[in-house]
C-alpha positions as CSV (number, residue, x, y, z in Angstrom):
1,M,25.5,2.1,1.8
2,G,24.1,-0.6,-1.1
3,R,21.4,-3.3,-0.1
4,D,20.1,-6.6,-1.6
5,K,16.7,-6.6,-0.8
6,I,13.7,-4.0,0.4
7,V,10.3,-3.9,1.4
8,I,7.2,-2.1,-0.3
9,G,4.1,-1.1,2.3
10,T,1.3,-1.2,0.3
11,R,-2.5,-1.7,1.0
12,G,-3.9,-5.1,-0.5
13,S,-6.5,-3.7,-2.5
14,K,-6.2,-4.9,-6.4
15,L,-5.9,-1.4,-7.3
16,A,-3.2,-0.8,-4.6
17,L,-1.3,-4.0,-5.4
18,W,-1.1,-3.1,-9.0
19,Q,0.6,-0.1,-8.4
20,S,2.6,-0.9,-5.7
21,E,3.4,-4.3,-8.6
22,W,4.4,-1.1,-11.1
23,V,6.5,0.6,-8.6
24,R,8.7,-2.7,-8.2
25,S,8.7,-3.9,-11.9
26,E,9.9,-0.6,-12.8
27,L,12.9,-0.5,-9.9
28,L,14.2,-3.9,-11.2
29,R,14.2,-2.0,-14.4
30,I,16.9,0.3,-12.8
31,A,18.3,-2.6,-10.2
32,P,17.7,-5.9,-11.3
33,E,19.8,-7.6,-8.5
34,L,17.4,-6.4,-5.9
35,K,15.1,-8.4,-3.7
36,I,11.7,-6.4,-3.8
37,E,8.6,-7.6,-1.5
38,L,5.2,-6.2,-0.9
39,R,4.4,-6.1,2.7
40,K,0.2,-5.9,2.5
41,I,-0.8,-3.2,5.2
42,K,-4.3,-2.7,6.4
43,T,-5.5,0.7,6.6
44,T,-8.4,2.6,8.4
45,G,-9.8,3.3,5.7
46,D,-10.4,-0.5,4.5
47,K,-11.0,-1.5,7.7
48,I,-14.3,1.0,7.6
49,L,-16.4,0.1,4.8
50,D,-19.9,0.6,5.8
51,V,-19.6,4.0,6.7
52,P,-19.1,7.3,4.0
53,L,-15.8,8.8,3.8
54,A,-17.1,12.1,5.2
55,K,-18.9,10.4,8.1
56,V,-15.6,8.7,9.1
57,G,-13.9,11.9,9.7
58,G,-9.8,12.9,10.0
59,K,-6.7,12.6,7.3
60,G,-4.6,9.9,6.0
61,L,-7.4,7.1,6.1
62,F,-5.5,5.1,3.7
63,V,-2.0,5.6,4.8
64,K,-1.6,6.3,8.4
65,E,-0.6,2.4,9.3
66,I,1.8,2.1,6.3
67,E,2.9,5.5,7.3
68,E,3.8,4.4,10.8
69,A,5.5,1.1,10.1
70,L,8.2,3.3,7.2
71,L,8.8,5.1,10.6
72,K,9.3,2.0,12.6
73,R,11.3,1.1,9.8
74,E,9.1,-2.2,9.0
75,V,9.0,-1.3,5.5
76,D,11.7,1.1,3.1
77,L,9.1,2.8,1.0
78,A,5.4,3.1,0.5
79,V,3.3,3.2,-2.5
80,H,0.2,5.2,-2.4
81,S,-2.4,6.9,-5.0
82,M,-1.7,10.5,-4.5
83,K,-5.2,11.6,-3.9
84,D,-5.2,9.9,-0.4
85,V,-2.1,11.3,0.5
86,P,-2.9,14.2,3.3
87,T,-0.9,17.9,2.8
88,V,1.2,17.4,5.6
89,L,3.4,14.3,6.3
90,P,5.1,12.9,9.4
91,E,8.0,14.0,10.7
92,G,11.0,12.4,8.2
93,L,8.8,11.3,5.7
94,H,8.3,13.2,2.6
95,L,7.3,12.1,-0.9
96,A,10.3,11.2,-2.7
97,A,8.8,10.9,-6.3
98,I,5.4,11.4,-7.9
99,C,5.0,9.1,-10.8
100,K,3.9,9.7,-14.9
101,R,0.1,10.5,-14.2
102,E,-2.6,9.0,-15.8
103,D,-6.1,10.1,-17.0
104,P,-7.1,11.9,-14.1
105,R,-10.7,12.5,-15.4
106,D,-13.9,10.4,-13.8
107,A,-15.7,7.9,-16.0
108,F,-19.0,7.0,-16.4
109,I,-20.0,3.6,-15.9
110,S,-23.5,2.2,-16.5
111,Q,-25.2,-1.6,-16.0
112,I,-24.7,-4.2,-19.1
113,L,-28.0,-4.6,-21.2
114,K,-26.1,-7.7,-22.9
115,R,-23.4,-8.9,-24.9
116,D,-23.3,-9.8,-28.5
117,G,-20.1,-11.7,-28.7
118,K,-17.4,-8.8,-28.4
119,K,-19.8,-6.1,-28.4
120,I,-21.2,-4.6,-25.4
121,V,-24.6,-2.8,-25.4
122,F,-24.8,-0.6,-22.3
123,K,-27.8,1.0,-20.8
124,Y,-26.6,4.8,-20.9
125,Q,-23.9,5.9,-22.8
126,G,-22.8,8.9,-20.3
127,L,-24.5,11.2,-17.8
128,K,-26.9,13.3,-19.8
129,D,-28.6,10.0,-21.1
130,L,-29.6,9.3,-17.1
131,P,-33.6,9.3,-16.9
132,E,-35.3,11.5,-13.9
133,G,-34.5,10.5,-10.9
134,A,-31.8,7.8,-11.8
135,R,-29.5,6.6,-8.8
136,I,-25.7,7.0,-9.4
137,G,-23.3,4.8,-7.1
138,T,-20.5,7.0,-5.6
139,S,-18.4,7.3,-2.4
140,S,-17.4,11.1,-3.3
141,L,-18.8,13.9,-2.2
142,R,-16.8,16.1,-4.9
143,R,-18.4,13.5,-7.8
144,A,-21.7,14.1,-6.0
145,C,-21.8,17.7,-5.8
146,Q,-20.6,18.5,-9.1
147,I,-23.5,15.9,-10.6
148,L,-26.2,17.1,-8.3
149,N,-25.2,20.6,-9.7
150,I,-26.3,20.2,-13.4
151,R,-28.4,17.3,-12.5
152,P,-30.2,18.0,-8.7
153,D,-33.2,14.9,-10.2
154,I,-29.9,12.4,-9.4
155,R,-30.4,10.3,-6.6
156,I,-26.8,9.3,-5.6
157,I,-26.1,6.0,-3.8
158,Q,-23.4,5.9,-1.5
159,L,-20.8,3.4,-2.8
160,R,-17.6,1.7,-0.8
161,G,-16.0,-1.5,-1.4
162,N,-13.2,-2.5,-4.0
163,L,-14.0,-2.6,-7.9
164,D,-15.5,-6.1,-8.2
165,T,-18.1,-5.1,-5.2
166,R,-18.7,-2.2,-7.3
167,F,-18.9,-3.9,-10.4
168,R,-21.3,-6.6,-9.2
169,K,-23.4,-4.2,-7.2
170,L,-24.2,-2.2,-10.6
171,D,-24.8,-5.1,-12.7
172,E,-26.8,-6.1,-10.2
173,G,-29.5,-3.4,-10.6
174,Q,-28.3,-1.5,-6.9
175,F,-28.0,1.5,-9.0
176,D,-27.8,2.7,-13.0
177,A,-24.7,3.8,-13.1
178,M,-21.6,4.8,-11.5
179,I,-19.1,7.2,-11.6
180,L,-15.2,6.0,-11.0
181,A,-11.7,7.4,-11.2
182,S,-10.8,6.4,-15.1
183,A,-7.3,5.8,-13.9
184,G,-7.8,2.7,-11.6
185,V,-10.3,1.3,-14.1
186,K,-8.2,1.4,-16.8
187,R,-4.7,0.4,-14.4
188,L,-7.2,-2.9,-13.2
189,G,-8.2,-4.0,-16.8
190,W,-12.2,-2.9,-16.6
191,E,-11.7,-0.1,-19.5
192,E,-14.5,-1.6,-21.9
193,R,-17.0,-0.5,-19.1
194,I,-15.8,3.1,-19.3
195,T,-18.7,4.6,-21.6
196,E,-18.0,8.2,-21.1
197,L,-14.4,9.9,-19.7
198,I,-16.4,12.7,-18.2
199,P,-15.2,16.2,-19.0
200,I,-13.5,18.4,-16.7
201,E,-15.4,21.2,-16.9
202,T,-18.7,18.9,-15.6
203,S,-16.9,17.0,-13.1
204,L,-13.3,18.5,-12.1
205,P,-11.1,15.6,-10.6
206,A,-10.0,15.6,-7.2
207,I,-6.5,16.5,-5.8
208,A,-3.8,14.3,-7.3
209,Q,-6.3,11.9,-8.9
210,G,-4.5,9.6,-11.1
211,A,-1.0,10.1,-10.2
212,I,0.8,7.4,-8.1
213,G,3.4,8.4,-4.7
214,I,6.2,7.0,-3.5
215,E,6.9,7.9,0.1
216,C,10.0,7.4,2.5
217,R,12.1,8.6,4.9
218,I,14.1,11.5,4.5
219,D,17.2,10.2,5.9
220,D,17.2,7.1,3.9
221,E,19.9,8.0,1.0
222,F,19.8,4.3,-1.0
223,I,16.1,4.6,-1.4
224,N,16.0,8.0,-2.7
225,N,18.5,7.7,-5.0
226,L,16.5,4.2,-6.2
227,V,13.3,5.6,-6.9
228,A,14.5,8.9,-8.2
229,P,14.5,7.8,-11.8
230,L,10.6,7.6,-11.0
231,N,9.3,11.2,-10.6
232,H,7.9,13.2,-13.1
233,H,8.6,16.6,-13.4
234,E,5.2,17.5,-15.3
235,T,3.3,15.6,-12.4
236,V,5.2,16.6,-9.9
237,I,4.4,20.3,-11.0
238,A,0.5,19.5,-11.5
239,V,0.5,17.5,-8.2
240,R,2.6,19.5,-5.9
241,A,0.4,23.1,-7.5
242,E,-2.9,21.1,-6.4
243,R,-1.9,20.1,-3.0
244,A,-1.0,23.4,-2.5
245,F,-4.4,24.7,-3.2
246,L,-5.8,21.8,-0.8
247,K,-3.7,22.6,2.0
248,R,-4.8,26.3,2.0
249,L,-8.4,25.2,2.1
250,E,-7.4,22.9,4.8
251,G,-10.0,20.3,2.8
252,G,-10.8,16.6,3.9
253,C,-13.1,13.8,2.4
254,Q,-15.9,15.9,4.1
255,V,-16.2,19.3,1.7
256,P,-16.4,18.8,-2.1
257,I,-13.1,20.5,-3.1
258,A,-11.3,19.7,-6.8
259,A,-8.2,21.0,-8.6
260,Y,-7.1,20.1,-12.1
261,A,-3.7,21.3,-12.5
262,R,-1.5,20.7,-16.2
263,L,1.3,22.2,-18.1
264,V,0.8,23.5,-21.9
265,N,3.9,24.8,-23.5
266,G,5.6,25.7,-20.5
267,R,2.7,27.3,-19.2
268,L,0.8,26.0,-16.0
269,I,-3.5,26.0,-16.5
270,M,-5.1,25.7,-13.2
271,D,-9.0,25.1,-12.3
272,G,-10.2,24.8,-8.5
273,L,-13.8,24.8,-6.9
274,V,-15.4,24.7,-3.5
275,G,-19.1,22.9,-3.6
276,S,-21.8,22.8,-0.9
277,I,-22.7,19.4,-0.1
278,S,-26.4,19.3,-1.8
279,G,-24.0,20.8,-5.0
280,E,-26.3,24.2,-5.1
281,R,-23.2,26.3,-4.3
282,I,-20.2,25.9,-6.4
283,I,-17.2,28.5,-6.5
284,R,-14.5,27.6,-9.2
285,G,-11.3,29.7,-10.0
286,H,-9.0,29.6,-12.9
287,I,-5.2,30.7,-13.1
288,E,-2.5,30.8,-15.5
289,L,1.3,31.3,-15.4
290,D,4.4,30.8,-17.1
291,I,7.0,28.3,-14.9
292,K,10.7,29.1,-14.0
293,F,12.4,26.1,-15.3
294,S,16.3,26.4,-13.3
295,G,17.5,23.3,-10.7
296,N,15.9,20.1,-9.6
297,L,12.8,22.1,-7.9
298,S,12.8,24.1,-10.9
299,G,9.0,25.5,-11.2
300,I,7.3,23.8,-7.9
301,E,7.9,27.3,-6.0
302,D,5.6,29.1,-8.8
303,A,3.1,25.9,-9.1
304,E,2.8,25.5,-5.1
305,R,1.9,29.8,-5.3
306,A,-0.7,29.4,-8.0
307,G,-2.3,26.9,-6.3
308,S,-2.5,29.1,-3.1
309,D,-3.3,32.2,-4.9
310,L,-6.2,30.4,-6.7
311,A,-7.9,28.7,-3.5
312,E,-7.3,32.5,-1.9
313,D,-9.3,33.6,-4.9
314,I,-12.2,30.8,-4.5
315,L,-12.4,31.9,-0.5
316,K,-12.6,35.3,-1.1
317,R,-15.7,34.9,-3.7
318,G,-17.3,32.9,-1.5
319,G,-15.7,29.5,-1.0
320,A,-15.4,30.5,2.7
321,E,-18.7,30.4,3.5
322,I,-19.1,27.2,2.2
323,L,-16.4,25.9,4.1
324,K,-17.6,27.6,7.0
325,E,-21.3,25.9,6.4
326,V,-19.7,22.5,5.6
327,Y,-17.3,21.9,8.6
328,G,-20.0,23.6,11.1
329,A,-22.9,21.3,9.8
330,T,-23.0,18.1,11.5
331,V,-21.1,15.5,9.3
332,N,-21.6,12.7,11.3
333,K,-25.5,12.6,10.7
334,R,-27.0,11.1,7.5
335,S,-27.1,13.6,5.0
336,P,-30.6,13.4,2.5
337,L,-28.0,13.4,-0.8
338,I,-26.5,10.8,0.0
339,D,-28.2,7.4,0.5
340,N,-26.3,4.9,1.9
341,G,-28.3,2.2,-0.3
């Protein structure tokens, strides 16, 4: 059954709205006769800004309320940052499309010393330039773990809030640099502030970082058909592999877990890790396999099996012990390694 109007559920942050507006424009290219409304929905993660995500606990902090609106049929589809989407979805919902991925790497962003016309002079160019005891702003245990592993002298400052707030705090001198997902920085037009795209060997990305997902009701044939052209098969394979890795580890934001999968000439190449909060211990893994392409779901089962196998390998080599220690720790207490600033 056709429709003349649909409603997209979205968070109200600038990045979430940019992503939803992008999806809206892509859908209007497909169906220009449609009226498409954006409905802003405040999630739990948006309401709690003074507590580190690792201490809030739970899954789906940035999607739960939007999914409830989908189930109540108040919205027709939801646009998410895939790294925010839990590996288990509510009954009746599914990911109808995963759009082409932006650069998944983390970005190093420093204070501005001065502007000379169009030229910007930055205080630091990258992680290697930071002096001993420098302060880095990040809300991610994954980033903190990997940074502390190579630079245990670094002081991690807890950083929450929208990008405008984070850049303001940086430029006020509350910390020396901050690490953000490059995808969001680029999408919001802040790319000139990136002085280093951190190699994955130094900072392995979050699960599905840089990918946009479209969630809808399984039984909504109209929406499923409408968004299908936005599905990017190579991104789907990579993201499904990473999410299978995360699902096997039963990980959340309380644990430093990272993975990055990519297709190179029909071959899936994937790296993953589990680390201690202090960064003292990191168990890394790597897997490669040829993907079999046939039919609409080609390669997905292979990719998910690879992600799960990589997780099993890491668990056997010490990952299980780290996870047990982290989940057994009192995560609700203040960590000496994460300063709330």
